C-alpha positions in Angstrom: 0.0 0.0 0.0 1.4 3.3 -1.1 2.1 5.7 1.7 0.9 9.3 1.0 3.3 12.0 2.1 1.3 14.6 3.8 4.1 17.0 4.5 6.9 17.1 2.0 8.6 20.5 1.5 10.6 19.2 -1.4 7.5 18.4 -3.5 5.8 21.7 -2.8 6.0 24.2 -5.6 7.4 27.6 -4.9 4.6 30.1 -4.9 4.3 32.4 -7.9 3.6 36.1 -7.6 2.5 36.7 -4.0 -1.3 36.9 -3.7 -0.6 39.5 -1.1 1.1 41.6 -3.7 -1.7 41.2 -6.1 -4.2 42.1 -3.5 -2.1 45.2 -2.6 -2.1 46.3 -6.2 -5.8 45.9 -6.4 -6.3 47.8 -3.2 -4.1 50.7 -4.5 -6.1 50.9 -7.7 -9.3 50.8 -5.7 -8.2 53.6 -3.3 -7.1 55.7 -6.3 -10.5 55.2 -7.9 -12.2 56.2 -4.7 -10.1 59.4 -4.4 -10.9 60.3 -8.0 -14.6 59.7 -7.3 -14.4 62.0 -4.2 -12.5 64.6 -6.2 -15.2 64.6 -8.8 -18.0 64.9 -6.2 -16.3 67.9 -4.6 -15.8 69.6 -8.0 -19.4 69.0 -8.9 -20.5 70.6 -5.6 -18.1 73.5 -5.3 -16.8 74.0 -8.9 -13.3 73.6 -10.3 -12.0 76.9 -8.9 -12.8 76.1 -5.3 -10.6 78.0 -2.8 -9.5 76.8 0.6 -12.6 76.4 2.7 -11.1 77.9 5.8 -12.2 81.5 6.2 -10.5 84.2 8.2 -12.3 86.9 10.2 -10.8 90.3 10.5 -10.5 91.4 14.0 -11.5 94.9 15.1 -8.5 97.1 14.6 -7.0 99.1 17.4 -6.0 102.7 16.4 -4.7 105.9 18.0 -8.2 107.1 18.8 -9.0 103.8 20.6 -5.8 104.2 22.6 -6.7 107.8 23.6 -10.2 106.8 24.6 -8.9 104.0 26.7 -6.4 106.3 28.4 -9.1 108.9 29.1 -11.3 106.3 30.6 -8.5 104.9 32.7 -7.5 108.4 33.8 -11.1 109.1 34.9 -11.1 105.9 37.0 -7.7 106.7 38.6 -8.9 110.1 39.7 -12.4 108.9 40.6 -14.1 111.6 38.4 -17.8 112.2 38.9 -18.3 111.6 35.1 -17.8 107.9 35.5 -21.0 107.7 37.5 -22.9 109.8 34.9 -24.8 107.5 32.5 -24.7 110.3 29.9 -20.9 110.4 29.9 -19.3 108.9 26.8 -15.6 108.1 26.9 -15.7 106.4 23.5 -16.4 108.4 20.3 -17.0 106.1 17.4 -17.1 109.0 14.9 -13.6 109.9 15.9 -12.4 106.4 15.3 -13.5 106.5 11.7 -11.1 109.5 11.1 -8.0 107.7 12.4 -6.0 105.1 10.6 -5.6 101.7 12.3 -2.5 101.1 14.4 -2.3 97.5 13.6 0.7 96.6 11.5 -0.9 93.7 9.8 -4.4 92.2 9.5 -4.6 89.3 11.9 -6.4 86.1 10.9 -8.1 83.6 13.1 -7.1 80.1 12.3 -9.8 77.6 12.2 -9.0 74.1 13.4 -8.5 71.5 10.6 -10.5 68.3 11.1 -9.8 65.0 9.4 -12.5 65.6 6.7 -11.0 69.0 6.0 -7.5 67.5 5.6 -8.9 64.8 3.3 -10.6 67.4 1.2 -7.5 69.5 1.0 -5.5 66.4 0.0 -8.0 65.5 -2.7 -8.0 69.1 -4.1 -4.3 69.7 -4.1 -2.9 66.3 -5.0 -5.8 64.3 -6.3 -5.6 62.2 -3.2 -2.1 60.9 -4.0 0.5 60.8 -1.2 4.1 60.3 -2.2 7.1 59.5 -0.1 8.3 63.1 0.0 5.2 63.9 2.2 6.3 61.3 4.7 9.9 62.7 4.5 8.6 66.2 5.3 6.7 64.9 8.3 9.9 63.2 9.6 11.9 66.4 9.1 9.1 68.3 10.9 9.4 65.9 13.8 13.2 66.1 13.8 13.0 69.9 14.0 11.1 69.7 17.3 13.5 67.1 18.6 16.4 69.3 17.8 14.7 72.3 19.5 14.2 70.2 22.7 17.8 69.1 22.6 18.9 72.8 22.4 16.6 73.7 25.3 18.1 70.9 27.4 21.6 72.0 26.5 20.8 75.5 27.6 19.3 74.3 30.8 22.5 72.4 31.6 24.7 75.3 30.7 22.7 77.7 32.9 22.6 75.2 35.6 26.4 74.8 35.6 26.9 78.6 35.7 24.5 79.2 38.5 25.4 76.3 40.8 26.1 78.8 43.6 22.5 80.0 43.5 19.5 78.7 45.4 18.4 75.2 44.7 15.0 76.5 43.9 16.1 77.7 40.5 16.5 74.1 39.4 18.8 75.0 36.6 16.1 76.8 34.6 16.3 80.1 32.8 15.6 83.0 35.1 14.5 86.5 34.0 17.3 89.0 33.6 17.6 91.5 36.3 17.5 95.1 35.0 20.4 97.4 35.9 19.9 100.8 37.5 20.8 102.4 34.2 18.1 100.4 32.3 15.5 101.3 34.9 16.5 105.0 34.7 16.2 104.9 30.9 12.8 103.4 31.2 11.7 106.1 33.5 13.1 108.8 31.2 11.3 107.3 28.2 8.1 107.2 30.3 8.3 110.9 31.3 9.0 111.9 27.7 6.0 109.9 26.5 3.7 111.3 29.2 4.7 114.9 28.3 4.2 114.2 24.6 0.6 113.2 25.1 -0.3 116.9 25.9 2.8 118.8 24.9 3.9 119.9 28.4 3.4 119.5 32.1 0.1 118.4 33.7 -2.6 121.0 33.4 -6.0 121.1 35.1 -7.8 120.6 31.8 -5.6 117.7 30.9 -7.7 114.7 29.9 -5.0 112.4 31.3 -4.3 114.4 34.5 -5.4 111.5 36.8 -3.5 108.9 34.9 -0.3 111.0 34.7 -0.4 111.8 38.4 -0.9 108.1 39.3 1.8 106.9 36.9 4.4 109.5 38.0 4.0 108.4 41.6 7.5 107.2 42.6 5.9 104.6 44.9 3.8 103.0 42.2 3.2 99.3 42.8 4.6 96.6 40.5 1.2 95.7 38.9 0.5 99.3 38.1 4.0 99.8 36.8 3.6 96.7 34.5 0.4 98.2 33.1 2.1 101.6 32.6 5.1 100.1 30.8 2.8 97.8 28.7 0.9 100.8 27.4 3.8 103.2 27.1 5.9 100.6 25.1 2.8 99.8 23.0 3.3 96.1 23.6 -0.3 95.6 22.6 0.5 96.4 18.9 1.3 93.0 17.2 4.4 92.8 15.2 4.2 92.4 11.4 4.7 88.8 10.4 7.6 87.9 8.2 6.6 87.5 4.6 
């Protein structure tokens, strides 16, 4: 009776083209077809010249008139003027705002969050749904950039920690704010006094709209929180810097 060999690797034929490879090719073609179908649906719905769907809203622009109105209001509060309790008082004149050019250096845009469906639509519109290896490479470079930045920060922490080993342990080797010299503080005060005088062209007068504010801010015993507000407004830190093109 002939014995049947159930397991004999020598007799088994080498597999031809992998069925997995065939299935992968089919899946790729199917995915490409689906992308083209989605692209056509979007074009039919929005047209061929569809722009990016994310919209930007222009923020209200802060100008010189807004700044003066704010300072007048703040001055009235500082001196506790009776006008702040009068419901007929108006510290903000919209008509005057229209005559003043905006102080903003560049229009700011609000960024809308991008969801998965938005990304897929963007991908379909820009590349027909195709993703090449260069995209993955860009993602890796993007990740490497943040890794490098983290390494730089760690190196800075170590460098600062080694230089400040004689300081309190509370610093924990982290970067600490630079202490201003007496010369720097004196220059800040001089800039402040020049700015305050320039608002009205001279010393404080009884009819000065900013009388209460100037008196409060020229107080040598001004507290830190009030000084911070003063410097923030005087240095115009509220004006955003123009973005690099």
